[in-house]
C-alpha atoms as one frame of an Amber mdcrd trajectory, in Angstrom:
protein
 -81.530 -24.460 -60.197 -82.755 -27.637 -61.811 -82.354 -30.883 -59.873 -84.130
 -33.472 -61.963 -81.303 -35.171 -63.900 -77.821 -35.861 -64.086 -67.046 -33.267
 -48.413 -64.718 -32.927 -37.152 -65.211 -30.207 -35.291 -63.849 -26.703 -35.711
 -60.745 -26.026 -33.683 -60.808 -22.802 -31.727 -57.510 -21.643 -33.118 -58.754
 -21.929 -36.684 -61.852 -19.943 -35.899 -59.856 -17.225 -34.174 -57.451 -17.086
 -37.107 -60.248 -16.733 -39.628 -61.969 -14.013 -37.618 -58.679 -12.177 -37.162
 -58.009 -12.318 -40.891 -61.437 -10.883 -41.527 -60.816  -8.026 -39.136 -57.478
  -7.285 -40.784 -59.137  -7.509 -44.194 -61.608  -4.800 -43.372 -59.068  -2.377
 -41.909 -55.965  -2.696 -44.062 -54.628   0.231 -46.027 -53.199   0.176 -49.519
 -53.886   1.169 -53.052 -54.425  -2.312 -54.466 -54.667  -3.347 -58.072 -57.492
  -0.918 -58.855 -55.710   2.076 -57.382 -58.742   2.853 -55.226 -59.266   3.272
 -51.528 -60.423   0.544 -49.151 -64.035  -0.458 -49.403 -66.357  -2.369 -51.678
 -64.354  -1.822 -54.861 -60.876  -2.336 -53.482 -58.571  -4.907 -55.055 -55.749
  -4.441 -52.538 -56.407  -7.888 -51.078 -58.859 -10.760 -51.055 -59.806 -12.944
 -48.124 -60.674 -16.361 -49.568 -62.753 -18.398 -47.117 -62.573 -22.195 -47.624
 -62.322 -25.500 -45.766 -59.265 -26.471 -47.829 -56.795 -26.682 -44.953 -55.022
 -30.020 -45.472 -54.105 -32.764 -47.922 -54.952 -32.596 -51.602 -57.436 -29.803
 -50.938 -54.703 -27.531 -49.584 -52.416 -28.615 -52.424 -55.087 -27.584 -54.900
 -55.633 -24.255 -53.158 -51.881 -23.590 -53.091 -51.670 -24.286 -56.816 -54.584
 -21.953 -57.491 -52.988 -19.230 -55.358 -49.803 -19.612 -57.415 -51.731 -18.811
 -60.593 -53.593 -15.987 -58.853 -50.334 -14.366 -57.762 -49.105 -14.462 -61.353
 -52.314 -13.058 -62.802 -52.970 -10.445 -60.073 -49.634  -9.573 -58.448 -50.997
  -6.382 -56.902 -53.737  -8.154 -54.925 -52.719  -9.821 -51.668 -54.166 -13.283
 -51.045 -55.426 -13.753 -47.475 -56.072 -17.381 -46.559 -59.286 -17.737 -44.563
 -59.307 -21.551 -44.523 -61.008 -23.244 -41.561 -60.151 -26.870 -40.823 -62.470
 -29.641 -39.721 -65.658 -31.516 -40.450 -65.475 -31.716 -44.250 -66.622 -28.101
 -44.377 -69.129 -28.128 -41.524 -66.871 -26.067 -39.243 -66.260 -23.512 -41.973
 -69.968 -23.277 -42.791 -70.866 -22.669 -39.146 -68.339 -19.842 -38.855 -69.365
 -18.427 -42.233 -73.003 -18.298 -41.184 -72.051 -16.379 -38.035 -70.055 -13.881
 -40.053 -72.755 -13.351 -42.644 -75.355 -12.776 -39.955 -73.014 -10.234 -38.335
 -72.578  -8.419 -41.675 -68.902  -9.403 -41.655 -68.565 -11.389 -44.893 -65.269
 -12.568 -46.336 -64.464 -11.251 -49.786 -65.356 -14.612 -51.310 -66.248 -17.987
 -49.896 -66.267 -21.572 -51.066 -69.616 -23.319 -51.366 -70.938 -26.334 -53.194
 -72.612 -25.348 -56.427 -76.315 -26.029 -56.667 -79.063 -25.963 -54.076 -76.657
 -25.386 -51.162 -76.519 -21.767 -52.297 -80.283 -21.259 -52.130 -80.358 -20.189
 -48.479 -77.670 -17.554 -49.119 -79.529 -16.348 -52.204 -82.876 -16.104 -50.424
 -81.205 -14.209 -47.565 -79.876 -11.641 -50.042 -76.269 -12.464 -49.125 -74.878
 -13.109 -52.630 -74.366 -10.948 -55.682 -75.389 -12.063 -59.155 -72.298 -13.020
 -61.170 -74.038 -13.189 -64.540 -72.257 -10.039 -65.794 -68.898 -11.625 -64.920
 -69.919 -14.767 -66.805 -70.590 -12.629 -69.856 -67.378 -10.624 -69.456 -65.234
 -13.763 -69.166 -67.117 -15.755 -71.806 -67.901 -18.535 -69.344 -71.166 -19.547
 -70.965 -69.103 -20.775 -73.899 -66.681 -22.913 -71.864 -68.871 -24.374 -69.100
 -71.154 -27.273 -70.160 -74.857 -26.611 -70.489 -75.773 -29.136 -67.758 -73.502
 -27.310 -65.331 -74.811 -23.871 -66.273 -78.367 -25.075 -65.694 -77.465 -26.297
 -62.208 -75.792 -22.970 -61.421 -78.713 -20.818 -62.567 -81.470 -19.649 -60.235
 -84.222 -17.463 -61.678 -81.986 -16.495 -64.606 -79.087 -15.431 -62.374 -75.817
 -17.198 -61.477 -74.296 -16.791 -58.020 -71.051 -18.777 -58.088 -68.146 -19.802
 -60.308 -67.161 -23.474 -60.106 -63.508 -24.385 -59.694 -63.977 -28.081 -60.419
 -66.244 -31.075 -60.861 -66.216 -34.109 -58.526 -67.893 -37.502 -58.890 -69.515
 -38.814 -55.716 -70.548 -42.339 -56.722 -67.103 -43.957 -56.578 -66.091 -47.218
 -54.908 -62.478 -47.829 -53.853 -61.040 -51.264 -53.098 -57.839 -53.007 -52.042
 -57.144 -55.801 -54.560 -54.733 -57.636 -52.238 -57.461 -58.005 -49.590 -59.897
 -59.296 -52.181 -57.436 -61.800 -53.638 -56.498 -63.077 -50.181 -60.152 -63.944
 -49.660 -60.708 -65.615 -53.003 -62.431 -62.668 -54.693 -61.724 -61.209 -58.113
 -60.485 -57.592 -57.742 -61.302 -56.955 -61.401 -64.942 -57.953 -61.059 -67.418
 -55.436 -62.378 -70.483 -55.649 -60.127 -73.694 -55.277 -62.040 -75.848 -54.767
 -58.961 -75.782 -54.207 -55.227 -76.813 -57.838 -54.673 -73.692 -59.060 -56.485
 -71.543 -56.751 -54.354 -73.286 -57.743 -51.133 -72.517 -61.417 -51.843 -68.786
 -60.629 -51.842 -69.199 -58.456 -48.741 -70.759 -61.484 -47.035 -67.693 -63.553
 -47.966 -65.371 -60.937 -46.499 -67.391 -60.591 -43.315 -67.416 -64.342 -42.782
 -63.614 -64.292 -43.154 -63.296 -61.698 -40.385 -62.408 -58.843 -42.738 -64.074
 -55.417 -42.510 -65.913 -55.385 -45.837 -66.793 -51.686 -46.076 -65.267 -48.739
 -44.254 -67.317 -45.667 -43.433 -66.930 -42.715 -41.086 -69.011 -40.041 -39.395
 -72.587 -39.056 -40.270 -71.972 -37.140 -43.487 -70.087 -40.092 -45.004 -73.047
 -42.287 -44.112 -75.338 -39.875 -45.973 -72.880 -40.102 -48.864 -73.268 -43.898
 -48.818 -77.053 -43.516 -48.556 -77.282 -41.369 -51.663 -75.273 -43.866 -53.729
 -77.471 -46.752 -52.552 -80.589 -44.772 -53.456 -79.081 -44.013 -56.850 -78.164
 -47.663 -57.461 -81.625 -48.971 -56.609 -83.838 -46.222 -57.980 -81.921 -45.242
 -61.099 -81.090 -41.723 -62.208 -84.598 -40.445 -62.919 -86.268 -41.744 -59.744
 -83.278 -40.699 -57.619 -83.568 -37.166 -58.980 -87.308 -37.367 -58.369 -86.621
 -37.594 -54.644 -85.523 -33.960 -54.797 -88.044 -32.531 -57.254 -91.071 -34.273
 -55.750 -91.796 -36.761 -58.541 -90.623 -39.815 -56.537 -92.645 -40.768 -53.477
 -90.398 -41.085 -50.423 -92.971 -43.409 -48.841 -93.017 -45.795 -51.833 -92.078
 -49.481 -51.764 -89.099 -48.869 -54.048 -87.637 -46.400 -51.575 -88.292 -48.852
 -48.741 -86.309 -51.498 -50.637 -83.440 -49.046 -51.201 -83.372 -48.148 -47.497
 -83.274 -51.857 -46.664 -80.199 -52.113 -48.898 -78.674 -49.143 -47.084 -79.326
 -50.888 -43.764 -77.623 -54.001 -45.138 -74.655 -51.977 -46.414 -74.213 -50.403
 -42.980 -74.132 -53.883 -41.430 -70.818 -54.496 -43.192 -69.115 -51.391 -41.794
 -66.588 -50.736 -39.028 -67.827 -50.291 -35.436 -65.686 -47.178 -34.827 -67.205
 -45.292 -37.745 -68.730 -42.414 -35.778 -65.302 -41.437 -34.426 -63.698 -41.170
 -37.867 -63.774 -38.737 -40.761 -63.432 -39.714 -44.402 -59.589 -39.766 -44.609
 -59.412 -42.331 -41.816 -62.072 -44.499 -43.445 -60.269 -44.356 -46.782 -56.961
 -45.091 -45.038 -58.441 -48.381 -43.841 -58.563 -49.488 -47.485 -55.088 -48.090
 -48.206 -53.693 -50.108 -45.277 -55.617 -53.272 -46.084 -57.786 -53.034 -42.961
 -60.949 -52.878 -45.056 -61.772 -54.113 -48.527 -64.028 -51.345 -49.865 -64.849
 -47.679 -49.285 -67.491 -45.527 -50.965 -66.308 -41.948 -51.291 -66.064 -39.211
 -53.903 -63.145 -39.089 -56.276 -61.187 -36.716 -54.031 -60.276 -39.941 -52.201
 -57.852 -40.897 -54.963 -55.304 -38.492 -53.466 -55.220 -40.596 -50.289 -53.864
 -43.469 -52.340 -51.608 -41.580 -54.723 -49.974 -39.440 -52.028 -48.793 -42.717
 -50.452 -47.310 -44.051 -53.667 -50.193 -46.381 -54.510 -50.902 -47.112 -58.162
 -54.385 -47.311 -59.657 -55.062 -50.772 -61.052 -52.282 -52.368 -58.982 -52.499
 -51.199 -55.364 -56.089 -49.981 -55.469 -59.092 -50.142 -57.729 -61.710 -47.522
 -58.570 -65.148 -48.075 -60.092 -68.641 -46.611 -59.930 -70.715 -47.862 -57.001
 -72.419 -51.099 -58.117 -75.616 -50.332 -59.959 -74.578 -46.773 -60.888 -72.396
 -47.341 -63.933 -73.287 -44.813 -66.605 -74.403 -42.218 -64.026 -72.238 -39.335
 -62.824 -73.235 -38.216 -59.311 -72.195 -34.584 -59.561 -70.915 -31.953 -57.167
 -68.735 -28.904 -57.646 -66.801 -26.543 -55.420 -67.468 -22.938 -56.343 -66.754
 -19.383 -55.220 -69.133 -16.520 -54.588 -69.221 -12.734 -54.289 -70.957 -11.842
 -50.998 -73.009  -8.691 -50.624 -70.849  -6.212 -48.700 -67.535  -7.861 -49.569
 -64.858  -5.529 -48.142 -62.618  -5.943 -51.208 -64.952  -6.519 -54.094 -62.263
  -5.848 -56.674 -60.044  -8.439 -55.047 -62.904 -10.948 -55.060 -63.529 -10.361
 -58.745 -59.817 -10.893 -59.422 -59.963 -14.197 -57.516 -63.068 -15.286 -59.415
 -61.354 -14.491 -62.698 -58.456 -16.793 -61.744 -60.827 -19.528 -60.559 -62.587
 -19.422 -63.917 -59.424 -19.245 -66.021 -58.024 -22.178 -67.956 -54.685 -21.788
 -66.133 -56.326 -21.690 -62.733 -58.580 -24.681 -63.346 -55.742 -26.770 -64.753
 -53.381 -26.034 -61.849 -56.058 -26.506 -59.206 -57.553 -29.737 -60.498 -54.253
 -31.371 -61.395 -53.311 -31.010 -57.717 -56.719 -31.782 -56.161 -57.710 -34.776
 -58.266 -60.997 -33.356 -59.547 -61.706 -32.322 -63.130 -62.094 -28.828 -64.584
 -65.480 -27.280 -65.083 -64.221 -25.882 -68.389 -64.794 -28.021 -71.472 -61.666
 -26.683 -73.206 -59.236 -28.275 -70.711 -56.583 -30.559 -72.223 -57.015 -34.135
 -70.906 -53.265 -34.667 -71.362 -52.674 -32.350 -68.386 -54.439 -34.781 -66.039
 -54.077 -38.265 -64.547 -55.471 -41.503 -65.924 -58.402 -41.412 -63.515 -59.154
 -37.766 -64.254 -59.224 -38.482 -67.966 -61.818 -41.203 -67.419 -63.840 -38.837
 -65.206 -63.752 -36.157 -67.891 -65.027 -38.675 -70.408 -67.767 -39.880 -68.066
 -68.973 -36.370 -67.260 -69.248 -35.707 -70.958 -71.347 -38.773 -71.765 -73.038
 -40.158 -68.622 -76.388 -39.236 -67.132 -75.765 -36.497 -64.569 -77.496 -36.388
 -61.185 -76.937 -34.028 -58.263 -75.302 -35.098 -55.001 -77.340 -34.994 -51.807
 -74.446 -35.092 -49.323 -72.508 -32.361 -51.087 -74.989 -29.585 -51.560 -76.048
 -29.994 -55.173 -79.471 -31.616 -54.718 -81.073 -29.909 -51.714 -80.949 -26.763
 -49.589 -78.849 -26.894 -46.428 -81.842 -27.318 -44.101 -82.993 -30.418 -45.968
 -79.546 -31.965 -45.909 -79.239 -31.253 -42.187 -82.554 -32.986 -41.527 -81.546
 -35.976 -43.666 -78.235 -36.184 -41.808 -79.963 -36.113 -38.417 -82.370 -38.857
 -39.477 -79.538 -40.978 -40.878 -77.455 -40.606 -37.731 -80.413 -41.690 -35.585
 -81.029 -44.713 -37.776 -77.425 -45.938 -38.001 -76.964 -45.509 -34.243 -80.024
 -47.682 -33.613 -82.183 -44.861 -32.256 -84.918 -45.421 -34.856 -86.226 -48.231
 -37.049 -86.460 -48.333 -40.818 -90.089 -47.215 -40.954 -89.380 -44.170 -38.780
 -86.255 -43.444 -40.824 -88.222 -43.456 -44.049 -90.877 -41.167 -42.608 -88.260
 -38.720 -41.325 -86.597 -38.637 -44.736 -89.946 -37.962 -46.386 -90.616 -35.104
 -43.947 -87.154 -33.636 -44.562 -87.601 -33.690 -48.325 -91.095 -32.193 -48.152
 -89.897 -29.355 -45.945 -87.225 -28.460 -48.512
């Protein structure tokens, strides 16, 4: 996997439900679509393990299931979604199941380096033959294929592409405080000047939420200050974490956090985005899945809210993708392969992404099937410099991201100073 260029807590009921579904999955009886008996090759059902349990994510999953039911009517879909924590709750439960040799038939994971731990543990099957069978090398872009490949093998099929480096704003709040909502910020300093104006007026300039959203903000600040090549160098070892340029970027992150809401650690991303929707904050930095929070409430892009790349990152596409895997020991391997076929299909990707707000991984998708924002994202992904997201599993293994998150949480809570923060980030990256 090359990384040198170009999303609360788990509720007990959800965990019990997911475990119960798994138990049922392994013991059900039926012929299934392949006519075989239960076991590794069975297509009688497929337990699909995700964190898509609410909002646009659930809407996207429901749309994908609709296509799956049409394409594979003899395979029963079993929803293994686990709510909470932007995927952290699901990942914790998934890890427990994998360690207990009780895998779901397929599970959602961010494409890229997030998969490395599963690969090294021998928990995933190579999907390269399925890529060849379905002709996916011809319809997925080369940059994406390179990020999916590890030692000449591919272990997941992406359902979408998201852009992380997006800034959302409420134009009414800006106008009320004498600021131009159409302004295109050329740098963080230009943006910070307007954030100062808002703060002096008693307005929350920038909403943020719990630790992972703060890491999300951190990565976009690093990207803005360092540029695409040096940002990517943080993850491949060619940029020195202890350098003066990184220090300056971390100082900008510290400044950005000074504009944020005091209750941030008690919120998750939908609540932080809702602050902008409601006019209780002027700006929010979040991936483009946030657009659903506005559109689901009848807000119009360009009138009720604005969207632009984070200042200083125009021309760069901070990439992440949701993808699906085939675990070793999947109880219904035939069902998993059927699900993966739907995920990869043009019909599946169109239905899923039209509902979720992301863009298809396939290059043959018709832009006319998607919203105004999605069309601009498709264009940007095709022409911008692509980099890999830190906060969303594309740039680093899970252990590195966890260490970065711990260091960031300590720093933003005041438990460490900037020098210690920088050293902890350098240690985290080196250990990865």
